[in-house]
C-alpha positions as CSV (number, residue, x, y, z in Angstrom):
1,X,94.7,88.3,131.5
2,X,97.6,88.5,134.0
3,X,100.6,90.9,133.7
4,X,104.0,89.6,133.7
5,X,106.7,91.7,134.8
6,X,109.2,89.4,133.7
7,X,108.0,89.6,130.0
8,X,108.4,93.3,130.2
9,X,111.8,93.3,132.0
10,X,113.1,91.0,129.6
11,X,112.1,93.2,126.5
12,X,113.2,96.4,128.2
13,X,116.6,94.8,128.8
14,X,117.0,93.3,125.4
15,X,115.8,96.7,123.8
16,X,119.0,98.9,124.2
17,X,122.7,97.1,124.9
18,X,124.5,100.4,124.7
19,X,124.2,104.0,123.5
20,X,127.3,105.7,122.0
21,X,127.4,109.0,120.2
22,X,128.5,108.6,117.0
23,X,128.5,110.1,113.4
24,X,127.6,108.0,110.2
25,X,129.5,109.1,107.2
26,X,128.1,108.1,103.8
27,X,129.7,108.3,100.3
28,X,129.3,111.9,98.8
29,X,130.5,113.7,102.2
30,X,127.1,113.0,104.0
31,X,127.7,113.1,107.9
32,X,124.6,112.2,110.0
33,X,124.9,112.6,113.9
34,X,123.6,109.9,116.1
35,X,124.0,107.0,118.1
36,X,125.0,103.4,118.1
37,X,122.1,101.6,120.0
38,X,123.7,97.9,119.7
39,X,127.1,96.5,118.4
40,X,128.0,92.9,118.2
41,X,130.6,91.0,116.2
42,X,130.2,92.2,112.7
43,X,126.8,94.1,113.3
44,X,126.1,98.0,114.5
45,X,122.7,99.4,114.9
46,X,123.1,102.9,114.3
47,X,120.2,105.5,114.9
48,X,120.5,109.0,113.4
49,X,119.7,112.2,115.4
50,X,116.5,112.9,113.2
51,X,112.9,112.2,113.1
52,X,113.0,110.2,110.1
53,X,115.2,107.2,108.7
54,X,115.3,107.0,105.1
55,X,115.9,103.7,103.1
56,X,119.7,103.5,102.5
57,X,120.0,99.7,101.7
58,X,123.3,98.8,100.1
59,X,125.0,102.4,100.6
60,X,128.7,102.0,102.0
61,X,128.9,103.5,105.4
62,X,131.4,104.5,108.1
63,X,130.4,104.9,111.9
64,X,132.8,107.1,113.6
65,X,133.1,107.2,117.3
66,X,135.3,108.4,120.2
67,X,137.8,105.7,120.0
68,X,137.4,104.3,116.7
69,X,135.3,103.8,113.7
70,X,133.5,100.7,111.7
71,X,133.3,100.6,108.1
72,X,130.5,98.5,106.4
73,X,127.4,98.3,104.3
74,X,123.8,99.3,105.3
75,X,122.0,96.0,105.0
76,X,118.7,96.9,106.5
77,X,116.9,100.4,107.2
78,X,114.3,100.1,109.8
79,X,112.4,102.5,112.3
80,X,115.0,101.7,114.6
81,X,117.8,102.6,112.6
82,X,120.1,101.3,110.1
83,X,121.7,97.7,110.3
84,X,125.4,97.9,109.4
85,X,127.1,94.7,108.7
86,X,131.1,95.7,109.3
87,X,133.7,94.8,106.3
88,X,135.9,93.6,109.2
89,X,135.1,92.1,112.6
90,X,134.2,94.6,115.3
91,X,136.8,94.2,118.2
92,X,135.8,96.0,121.4
93,X,138.5,96.8,123.9
94,X,137.5,96.6,127.5
């Protein structure tokens, strides 16, 4: 068995695209502090700052961060966090 540093590096780079402190607001006034781990056109991966991620599939959500907010629906809850599909396209300013 050979060890490939390239495979390890590829996985490490692909793992975290960004880390932005944010708050996830759910209906009912629930606010969950955490961070955005990945962001793309129409999708956001948010990880709350607790040890557990509850299944919240289908819930309406708003991710607020310094400089903006993204509204959408939680489409999947995984051990990495909540995958949120934005209702409007995500536009990032440089």
